[in-house]
N, C-alpha and C positions, 0 to 999 in steps of 0.2 A: 660319685653311689655311697663310695667307705665315706668319705670325707663329709654327708650329707650327714651316714648313720652316725657317726663318733660326733659332730656336732649337735645332734638332736639328744643322743646318751650324757651328754655333757651339762646340756641345759636342763636336763630332768635330774640331772645330780644336783646343778645348781637350786634348780627348785626345793627339792628337797633340804636345801641348807635353810633357805631366805627365810626371812618373816614370811608368815605363813598364813593365808587366807583365813578371815576372821580375827586372826591375831593386833590388836593396838602397834603402830609401829613405833621403834624408838623415840624417845626423848631425844633432843636436840638443838644445838643452839647456833647458828647463822643467821648471818647479816644479808638481807636485799641490796639491792646498787644503793637505795641512798642511805644507808646505813644503818636501817632497824632491823634489830634482833628479831629474827624467825623461831620460833618451836614449837612442837609439836600441838600447843594448846592457844597460840597466836597468831598461826598457818590458818589461812579460809581453809573451809570445807564445807562441799565435800570437794576432793583436788586430787591432783596427779603428782610422780613424784617420778622424775627420771632420772639415772644413773648415766653417766655419760664420760666418755672424754677428747678434747678436741683434735688428737690424731685419728679416730676411730671411725672407717669407714663406713660400718653400720648402720654408725648415729648419724652421720653426714646424710646418708641416704634416707634418713626416716624420719630425721627432722622438717621438713620441710610438709610432710603428711601431716606431723604432730602439731604444727603449726597452726595448718588450718585446722585440726579440728578444736585447737584451743581458740581460735578464731571463731568461728561456728555457735560452740558451746558455751562459752566466757566463763570456765573454768579453769581456775589458777593450776597453772603447768609449771611446776618447781625442780628445778634442773639442776644437779648437784654432781661437779664433777670429780670425778672419785680416783683423777690423775696429779697425784702430789707437787708435779711439775706443772699442771694448770695454773699459770697464774690469774692474780686480778687482773689484770691486765688484758692476757690471754682469752679468758674466759667473757667481758665483757665485749673485748671487740669480736669475737662468733657471735655473740648473741646481741649483735645488732642486727643480723637479718634475722632475728628473733624474736618481736618487740611483745609479743606476748604473753614469754615466759618472763619467770622469774629465776633465776638464774643467784644460788646462794653461796655466799663467800663466808670464806674463813674467821672467826670473829674469834677474840680472848679464850672463850669458853671450847671453840672445836671447831677443829680443822674437816673440811668437805670428806677428806678421804676416811676419817675416823668415823665421821657417820654410814659411810657406805661400809664400811664392817661392822658397824651395828645392826644395820640390814643386814648383813650376811651375804651381802652381793658378789660374785664370784667374776663378773665380768662385768662387759656395756655393750649395747644399752641398757639397763634394767628398768623396766617402767610397774610402779605402784599404785594402781588406783587404791583410792581412802576414802570411807562413809564421812559423818560429819562427826561420828565418836572417832577418827583417826585409825580406822577398824581398814586392815585390808579386804577389800572384795573384788581385786584383781592384778593381777599380774602377769605379767610377761619378758621372758629371758631371750634377747633378744629382740627383735623388729614385733613392736604393736599391730597386730595390723586393724584398720580402718573399723572394719563393723565390731569386730573383737573389742575394741577399746570404746566403742559407743554402748556396747553390751554392757561394758565395768564400770560406764559412767550411768546406767539406768538402773542397776544395784548399788551403786552409789546415792543413789536417790536426784540424781539431775534430770532435770524436765530440759529433756533435748528439743530445740527449735524444728 
């Protein structure tokens, strides 16, 4: 019980620090697996941005459900490892199980963990749902529940199937 309470407190404190609802996401410059530069301006929107780490058990548990939503809605899900030790090879190997996800990798201009710091995320997974203007309409610290995620996608202007 105490552990659950502490987790909830840290999640709320983290949400108070992160890029907030209604704010535009910070700019970034990362590469997709094909080597194309992805920025706030070039990313397809509405979209979901998930910060994760390869060692994270909550991310492992959450990804199948997120991937199912990505498949059903066809919304781009950009996944960014906030773990500096997650190499390109580690990320791409991990993402083989999730072909609808778009992993974003280090570029000459940016590193994924630096982007996570710009978003002010304090843990993983952290999920941001953004609308066509790159404004945050949904924010989840920890697991994003399916119904809440779908509601946020509606707020982002997505026509759900």
